[in-house]
C-alpha positions, 0 to 999 in steps of 0.5 A: 283461532288459528290460520290455516297456514299456522295449522299446516306448518304445525302438522308438518313439524308434527309429521317430521319429527315423527318420522325422524330416526330414533336416537342411536343408544349412547355408547359404553366402552371399557378397555383392559390389558392383560400380561401373558408373558410366559413363566416358563423356559425355553420357548420356541419363537417360530418366526422362521425356518430354523429352531429359534429358542427363547430363555428369557422375556426382554419386554412383556407380552399382552392381550389388549382388549377394547369392548363397545356396547350400544344398546344390545349390541356389544363388540370385543376387539382384542390385539395379542401379542403373538405370531399369529394364533390359530382359530382354535386356540382362539376360539378356546379363548373366546368361548370362556370369555363369552360364558363369562361376559354374555358377548356372542363369539361372533362378535369378538375380533381377536387379532394377532400382532405378528411379533416374530419374537413370541411363542407358540401355544400348542396342545402338545410338546414341550411342557413349557409350550404346553404350560404357556397355552394356559397362559395364553388362553387364560389370559386373552379371556381374561383381557375381554372379561375385564374390558367388559367389567369396566364398561362406562359412558364413552364416546369415540372419534377417529382419524389418520395421519401418515408416517410413510418414512417407516414402510417400505415394499419388500418385494423388488425387481432387480436388475438384469441378471441379479434374480436368483433361483427360487426353491423351485429351480426357477426365477421369479420376476420380483424378490422379497428382501433383495439386500440393498445397492444401486447395482442389485435393486430396481424398483419396488413391486408395490405401494405402501399404506403410510397412515396410521388409522386411530380410534380414540375413546374418552370417558364421560369427562372426556378424558383419555379412556382407550386407543386402538391404532393400525399401522400396516407394518410388519414387525420391526425385529432386532431385539436381543437374541434369545428373548422374547418381545412384543416388538413395536407393537408392545412398545407403543402400547407402553409409550403412547399413554404419556402423549396424551397424559393419561391414567393408569387404567388407559389402555393403548394398542397397535394392531397389524394392518394389511403389512404381508408385503411391508416391512421396516427396511429401507432397501435403497439406503444404508441404515446406520447399524442399531443397537438391540431393540433400538429401532423398535423403540424408534419406530414405536416413539414416531408412531406414538408421535404420529398417532398423537397427530391424528388425534389433534384432527379429531373435531369431536368425540361422539357417544351417539355413534350406531355399533354393528358387527357382521361375520361371514365364513367364506370357502376358499380352494386350497392349492394344489401342486402339479403331478410334475411338481409333486415328482420334482419335489420328491426328487429334492427330498431324496437327496441326503449327501451333504455336497449334493443338499448344498448345490440345491437352490436355497431352501430348495427341500423346505418348500419341496415338503411343503409341495408334497404335504400340499398334494397329500392334503385331505381337505379340498377346501378352507373355511375362513372367518371374515369380519366387519365391524361399524362404529358410527362412521368407521368401518373396521375389516377383519381378514385372517391372512398376513394381507398385502396392502394392495387389498387393503388399500382397495378396501379403503378406496371401495369402502361406503365408509368415510373411514376404514381400517382394515386389520390382518391376521384377525381371528386365525392365521392361514398364510399370505394372501397376495393379491392376483397380480402379484401371484404373477410375479412370484416371490416368497409370499406367493410360494406353494407352502407360504401361501396355501389358498387359491390365487384368486383368494384376495378378490374373493376375500374383497368382495365378501368384505365389501358387501358385509360393510354395505350391510352395515351401512343399509342398517342406518 
C-alpha cells in the first residue's frame, strides 16, 4: 500500500506537469539572395541634390531574405540594396511573394540598406529606370519565395560585439563664430558634416551605438545557414565614380561567409540600424587617402570580424524559440511652415540672376522649394508602418525613417527583451527622424524638407514600439 506522502507527491507532480506550458513548435528557417543589379544604363543614383548618373555597376546589388517559421507563424526579413524604397514599390513585391508563399504581407519586414550608389525605381521616366523597377520588384519578391522554399529545421542564436572605431556622430557643435548660415538664413546650434580641424570643431552633438548585433541560424547538423547583422552606420561611400555599388552592406555579405567556412547556400546580410546621424567620417582626425572602394572594404572586413566575434559569444543555438510579429499603422502629423516662412521661401525662389543666387546661403533655393511644397501639401497626416518581431528572447523593431541613434539606444534600453535590434528604413522611407531634443538644435536632418513629420514623432513611435514589444512579451 502506498503511503499518503507518496500519493501526495505523485499527485503534485502530475498537477505541475499538467500546468507546464506546451513546448514551442520547432523552428524552421530558409535564406536566399537574388541579384537585382540593373541590366540597362544610364541610371540616376538619387542620393544627393544634383544628378548623379551611373553607367555601370562596380559590384552586384542584391535582395537577401530570411524566412522563419514556428508552427503556423511565418516571418520574412529582407535586406535590399537600395537608397530607400517607398511603401508602394515594397507592397507590390510583397504581394507577389505573399501569393506564392502564403506568408501574410503584414508578416514581411523589408529594409533598405541606404546605399547612396544604388538606383531608384520609378514607375515613369527614362526607359532604363522604368525597366529597373521590374527587376527590383521581381527580384525582391523572388528572394522571399526562394527563402520560403528553402525552409528546413534550424536553430537560432543571438549576440553583439562592439566595433566603435567606425561609427561617428556627424552632428557637431562648432567653435564661436564658425557656424555658417543654414538655407533659411538662420544659424543652427549644430552642423552636419562640419569638416575637420581643432579651430572649427567643439564636440559631437550626440552619441553612437558601437554594437554589431547578429542573428545566427544553423541547420539541423549545426552548420551555418544564415546570418542577419545590424550596425548603426550610414553608408560608407567612396566607390568608383559613375558606378553602382551596394557599399559596405554588399561587401560584408560577400566577405562574411569565409569567416565561418560556410557553403555556397549560406546567406549573410547587413541591415542599416538607427544611424540617421551616424556616418563613417572621423571628424576629429585626418584619415589617409583611400583609393575608390578601399574604405568600404576596410569597414566591411572589420564588420565581418566583429560579427564573427559576436558569434563566439553565443552559448547555444535553440530550435524551440517563440516566433511572433505585430504590425501597427501610426498616424503622424505633417510639418507645416508658417505664413512668414512661405513668404520668405517664395522670395528666394523668385531670385533668377546668377550673381544674386550666389549671394544666397548654400541650398537656399532647394529648401525654399521644399518649404513651399510643404505648405501646399494636401494631406495633413502621414500613416506609417511599424513592425516588431519576436525571436525567442530577441526583439526586432522596424522603423520606416532614417532613425536617429538616440532613439535606437532608447529602445534597446527600455525594451522588455534582453536583446533588441532596431532597423531603420524598414517598409518605407519618410525622411529623417530626429529626436525632439535634436530638433531643438537644428541642423540638416531637422530642416523642413529633410524632415517632414511633427517634432514629437520619435516620441510617438518609440511609445508604440514599446507597447508592441510588451504585446509580444505577454504572449509567453
